[in-house]
C-alpha positions as CSV (number, residue, x, y, z in Angstrom):
1,M,7.2,-21.1,-3.4
2,L,7.1,-19.3,-0.1
3,V,3.8,-18.7,1.3
4,S,1.7,-19.5,-1.4
5,F,-1.5,-19.9,0.7
6,F,-1.6,-16.3,1.3
7,G,-3.9,-14.5,-0.9
8,G,-2.3,-12.2,-3.4
9,F,0.8,-14.4,-3.8
10,G,2.5,-13.8,-7.4
11,G,6.0,-14.3,-7.7
12,I,6.6,-13.6,-11.3
13,V,6.0,-9.9,-13.0
14,R,5.6,-10.0,-16.6
15,I,5.1,-6.6,-19.5
16,I,2.8,-8.5,-21.8
17,N,3.0,-7.0,-25.7
18,I,-0.5,-6.4,-27.4
19,D,-0.3,-9.8,-29.2
20,G,-0.2,-11.6,-26.0
21,S,3.9,-12.5,-26.2
22,I,5.8,-11.8,-23.2
23,D,8.1,-8.8,-23.5
24,W,9.7,-8.9,-19.9
25,E,9.5,-11.1,-17.3
26,F,11.0,-11.0,-13.9
27,N,11.0,-13.9,-11.3
28,Y,10.8,-12.9,-7.9
29,Y,10.3,-16.2,-5.8
30,S,11.9,-18.7,-3.5
31,D,11.4,-20.1,0.0
32,N,12.0,-16.5,1.8
33,L,10.9,-14.4,-0.5
34,L,7.7,-13.8,-2.7
35,A,6.1,-11.2,-5.1
36,H,2.8,-10.7,-4.2
37,H,-0.2,-8.1,-5.0
38,D,0.6,-5.0,-6.8
39,V,3.7,-3.6,-9.1
40,E,4.0,0.2,-9.9
41,M,6.0,1.3,-13.3
42,L,8.0,4.2,-12.5
43,P,8.7,7.2,-14.7
44,S,12.3,5.7,-15.1
45,G,10.8,2.7,-16.7
46,N,11.9,0.6,-13.4
47,I,9.5,-1.4,-11.7
48,L,8.5,-1.3,-8.1
49,I,7.7,-4.5,-6.9
50,M,5.9,-5.8,-3.3
51,A,7.1,-8.7,-1.7
52,W,6.9,-11.2,1.7
53,E,10.3,-11.7,3.7
54,R,10.1,-14.4,5.2
55,I,11.9,-14.5,8.8
56,L,12.7,-17.3,11.0
57,A,11.4,-17.4,14.3
58,E,14.5,-17.4,16.0
59,E,15.7,-14.2,14.0
60,A,12.3,-12.9,14.9
61,K,12.2,-13.6,18.4
62,A,16.2,-11.7,18.9
63,M,14.6,-8.8,17.1
64,G,12.0,-8.3,19.7
65,I,9.1,-9.9,17.5
66,D,7.2,-11.9,19.9
67,V,6.4,-15.3,18.1
68,T,7.9,-18.7,18.0
69,F,7.4,-19.2,14.4
70,D,8.6,-17.7,11.1
71,V,7.0,-14.3,10.0
72,F,6.8,-13.1,6.6
73,T,7.3,-9.1,6.8
74,E,7.2,-6.5,3.9
75,S,9.2,-5.2,1.2
76,L,9.6,-3.3,-1.7
77,I,12.3,-3.7,-4.6
78,E,12.9,-1.5,-7.2
79,V,14.1,-3.5,-10.8
80,D,15.6,-2.2,-13.8
81,P,14.0,-4.2,-16.5
82,N,16.9,-3.3,-19.0
83,T,19.2,-5.4,-16.4
84,N,16.9,-7.2,-14.1
85,E,19.0,-6.0,-11.5
86,I,17.5,-4.6,-8.1
87,V,18.7,-0.8,-8.0
88,W,16.9,-0.1,-4.6
89,E,15.1,-1.9,-1.7
90,W,13.6,-1.4,1.6
91,H,12.5,-3.4,4.4
92,T,9.9,-3.5,7.5
93,K,12.7,-5.4,9.6
94,D,15.3,-2.6,9.3
95,H,12.3,0.0,11.3
96,I,11.3,-1.8,14.0
97,I,9.5,-0.2,17.5
98,Q,9.2,-3.2,20.0
99,D,8.5,-2.5,23.8
100,T,8.2,-6.3,24.8
101,D,11.8,-7.1,25.9
102,S,14.1,-4.3,26.9
103,D,17.5,-6.6,26.4
104,L,16.5,-7.1,23.0
105,P,17.5,-4.4,20.2
106,N,14.7,-2.0,18.8
107,F,13.4,-1.9,22.5
108,G,11.5,1.6,22.7
109,I,8.5,3.4,23.5
110,V,5.8,2.6,20.4
111,K,3.8,5.3,20.8
112,D,7.0,7.8,21.1
113,N,8.1,6.5,17.6
114,P,5.6,7.1,15.2
115,Q,8.1,6.7,12.0
116,L,8.7,2.8,13.4
117,I,7.1,0.3,12.8
118,N,5.4,-2.3,15.5
119,H,5.9,-5.7,14.2
120,N,4.0,-7.0,17.7
121,Y,1.3,-5.3,16.6
122,N,-0.5,-7.9,14.6
123,I,0.8,-11.5,15.6
124,R,-1.2,-14.4,13.3
125,E,-0.3,-18.1,14.0
126,D,0.0,-18.0,10.1
127,G,2.9,-15.5,10.4
128,D,1.3,-13.1,7.7
129,L,1.8,-10.1,10.0
130,M,0.8,-6.9,7.6
131,H,-0.4,-8.5,4.4
132,A,0.2,-5.0,2.7
133,N,-1.9,-4.9,-0.7
134,G,-1.3,-1.9,-2.8
135,I,1.5,0.5,-4.2
136,D,1.2,3.9,-5.6
137,Y,3.5,6.7,-6.4
138,D,3.8,10.3,-6.2
139,L,6.2,11.5,-8.7
140,N,6.6,15.3,-7.6
141,K,7.7,14.5,-4.4
142,D,9.0,10.8,-4.9
143,L,7.2,9.1,-2.8
144,I,5.8,5.6,-2.2
145,Y,2.3,5.1,-0.5
146,L,1.8,1.4,0.7
147,S,-1.6,0.1,1.7
148,V,-0.9,-2.4,4.7
149,N,-4.5,-4.2,5.3
150,F,-3.8,-5.8,8.7
151,Y,-2.5,-2.3,10.1
152,N,-5.2,-0.9,8.8
153,E,-3.2,1.7,7.4
154,V,-1.3,3.4,4.5
155,W,2.5,4.0,4.9
156,V,4.3,6.9,3.1
157,I,7.9,6.1,2.4
158,D,10.9,8.4,1.2
159,H,11.9,7.0,-2.3
160,S,14.7,9.4,-2.8
161,T,17.1,7.6,-0.1
162,T,19.5,5.3,-1.3
163,T,18.8,1.4,-0.5
164,I,21.7,1.9,2.5
165,E,20.1,5.0,3.3
166,A,16.6,3.5,3.0
167,S,17.6,0.9,5.8
168,S,18.4,3.2,8.0
169,H,17.0,6.5,9.8
170,E,18.7,9.0,8.4
171,G,19.0,10.7,4.2
172,G,17.0,11.0,1.7
173,N,14.6,14.0,0.8
174,Y,13.3,14.0,4.3
175,N,16.4,12.8,6.5
176,K,14.6,10.0,7.7
177,G,16.3,7.4,5.8
178,G,13.6,4.5,5.2
179,D,11.4,5.4,8.3
180,L,7.9,6.1,7.5
181,I,7.7,10.0,6.8
182,Y,3.7,9.7,7.3
183,R,1.5,7.1,8.3
184,F,-2.8,7.2,8.4
185,G,-5.8,5.5,9.1
186,N,-5.2,3.5,12.4
187,P,-3.4,5.6,15.1
188,E,-4.0,2.5,17.4
189,A,-1.3,1.0,15.1
190,Y,1.4,2.7,16.7
191,N,-0.5,3.2,20.3
192,N,-1.6,6.5,19.3
193,T,-4.2,7.9,21.6
194,F,-4.8,10.8,19.8
195,G,-6.8,10.8,16.5
196,T,-9.8,8.5,15.2
197,R,-9.2,4.9,13.6
198,L,-10.7,5.6,10.0
199,F,-10.1,1.8,8.5
200,D,-11.1,-1.6,8.8
201,N,-9.2,-3.2,6.6
202,N,-8.2,-1.1,3.5
203,H,-7.0,-1.3,-0.6
204,F,-5.5,0.7,-3.4
205,P,-3.7,3.9,-2.0
206,N,-4.9,5.8,-5.4
207,F,-2.6,9.0,-5.5
208,L,-4.3,11.4,-7.4
209,E,-2.0,12.8,-10.2
210,S,-1.5,16.5,-11.5
211,D,-3.8,15.8,-14.7
212,E,-6.7,14.3,-12.2
213,P,-9.5,16.3,-10.8
214,G,-8.1,16.4,-7.1
215,A,-4.5,16.4,-8.0
216,G,-2.6,16.0,-4.8
217,N,-5.1,14.2,-3.0
218,I,-5.2,10.3,-2.4
219,L,-8.3,7.7,-2.4
220,V,-8.6,4.5,-0.8
221,F,-10.9,2.0,-0.4
222,N,-11.8,1.3,3.5
223,N,-13.4,-2.3,3.3
224,N,-14.8,-1.7,6.7
225,T,-15.0,-5.2,7.3
226,A,-16.8,-5.5,10.6
227,E,-19.4,-2.8,9.8
228,G,-20.4,-4.6,6.4
229,Q,-20.5,-1.4,4.7
230,S,-17.6,-0.1,2.9
231,I,-16.5,3.4,2.5
232,V,-14.5,5.7,-0.4
233,H,-12.3,8.2,1.5
234,E,-10.5,11.2,-0.3
235,F,-7.7,12.7,1.5
236,K,-6.0,16.0,1.0
237,M,-2.3,15.3,1.9
238,P,-0.3,17.6,3.9
239,N,1.8,20.0,2.2
240,D,4.6,19.2,5.1
241,F,4.6,15.9,6.5
242,Q,4.5,15.6,10.1
243,L,4.3,12.4,12.3
244,N,4.5,13.2,15.9
245,P,4.0,11.2,19.3
246,D,1.0,12.7,20.9
247,S,-0.8,14.2,18.1
248,N,-3.5,14.1,16.0
249,N,-1.6,13.0,12.6
250,E,-4.6,11.7,10.4
251,P,-5.1,13.7,7.6
252,E,-8.0,16.0,6.6
253,E,-11.0,14.2,4.7
254,V,-12.4,16.0,1.6
255,W,-14.9,13.7,0.7
256,R,-16.3,10.4,1.1
257,F,-18.7,7.9,-0.2
258,T,-20.9,5.2,1.3
259,D,-24.3,3.3,0.1
260,S,-26.0,0.6,2.2
261,A,-25.4,-1.6,-0.6
262,L,-21.7,-1.0,-1.3
263,F,-19.5,-3.8,0.7
264,N,-16.6,-5.9,-0.2
265,S,-14.6,-7.3,2.7
266,R,-11.5,-7.3,0.2
267,I,-9.9,-6.3,-3.1
268,S,-11.8,-3.0,-4.4
269,G,-10.5,0.4,-4.9
270,A,-11.7,3.8,-6.5
271,V,-10.4,6.0,-9.3
272,R,-11.1,9.3,-10.2
273,L,-12.3,10.3,-13.6
274,K,-11.7,13.0,-15.9
275,N,-15.3,14.1,-15.3
276,G,-14.7,14.8,-11.7
277,N,-17.1,11.6,-10.9
278,T,-15.3,8.8,-8.9
279,L,-15.6,5.3,-10.3
280,I,-15.6,2.8,-7.6
281,C,-14.7,-1.1,-8.2
282,E,-16.5,-3.3,-5.6
283,G,-14.7,-6.3,-6.0
284,D,-17.5,-8.9,-6.0
285,Y,-20.0,-6.7,-7.8
286,G,-18.7,-4.6,-10.2
287,F,-18.4,-0.8,-10.4
288,W,-19.9,2.4,-9.3
289,E,-19.7,6.2,-11.1
290,V,-20.2,8.8,-8.1
291,T,-20.4,12.6,-8.5
292,P,-19.0,14.7,-6.3
293,E,-22.5,15.4,-5.0
294,K,-22.3,11.7,-4.2
295,E,-25.6,11.0,-6.9
296,V,-24.5,7.4,-8.3
297,V,-25.2,8.0,-11.9
298,W,-24.0,4.4,-13.3
299,K,-23.6,0.9,-12.2
300,Y,-22.5,-2.1,-13.9
301,N,-22.8,-5.5,-12.2
302,G,-20.2,-8.0,-13.9
303,S,-19.6,-12.1,-13.0
304,G,-16.2,-12.5,-11.3
305,R,-14.2,-10.7,-9.1
306,F,-12.8,-7.4,-9.8
307,W,-9.5,-5.9,-8.7
308,R,-9.4,-2.9,-10.0
309,A,-10.3,-0.3,-12.5
310,Y,-8.6,2.2,-14.9
311,N,-10.8,4.7,-17.1
312,Y,-9.5,5.8,-20.8
313,F,-11.1,7.1,-23.5
314,L,-11.0,6.1,-27.2
315,T,-8.7,9.1,-27.9
316,D,-6.0,7.9,-25.3
317,S,-2.5,6.6,-26.1
318,E,-3.5,3.7,-23.9
319,I,-6.6,2.3,-26.1
320,I,-4.9,3.7,-29.5
321,N,-1.9,1.7,-29.2
322,L,-3.8,-1.4,-29.0
323,N,-4.7,-1.4,-32.6
324,L,-8.0,-2.4,-31.8
């Protein structure tokens, strides 16, 4: 199996019945492809899956990626569980900008093309250039939010495209094809000197749905590794996405929470509770419940590691259907 030594590797996606039996299984692993970290069930019932994609050293070099070893870039696939057919896909390798070799494709000025991805931003000897780690979906705008840990960013991708359009620079609701329609968290990733870097490793881009307090905003867990103190940010997403050169493209922060005791350099996340409070999952500790006024009203310290948390009432269908 490809890159099984990377944190978050998987390769198998399952829908599991209440009794523990497997209702559906999809295998996506080979020497060159590997599902990892996160999945999202779309309103259509299709499954959105993140995957690493191997690019051999020679091919990567020809693309302008300045390496002498294989690299593992990111991709998204959408699978119809009724047929196991991949009905849509997106690949970072189709949206490269590089400024290292003018004789190679994709050459340009990185800061002038914020919609494209500089695959030379984070060269690592293990080839794991980006290490995306979470996805969420905005139904109303048909957008995918992708947390990219090693770029310290969240990318926004137009899901309304066809697969052909998603491999190009045109088409879809925003007529940008599969290029990024927005990105935030780290202007340095595209050589932008405008805007302030916010993230130092990040997880769980949680887009707040229409029935959640703060609907339309997004919560992001900023591991803030170098500082040793994590931050939960809430951002207001722009109504009209603008991603311009020589501009501050960062969103408006409407709320944040941090505490000297809140820190995990990996995993973690936050969700909005129905009472308006925020439930924070600290990956090696447990959970914090925090009010909008930043008062800690409940904490739970468990054992082991915690990837994420979700909240339900006993009267919610998700709980009722468990027949507990």
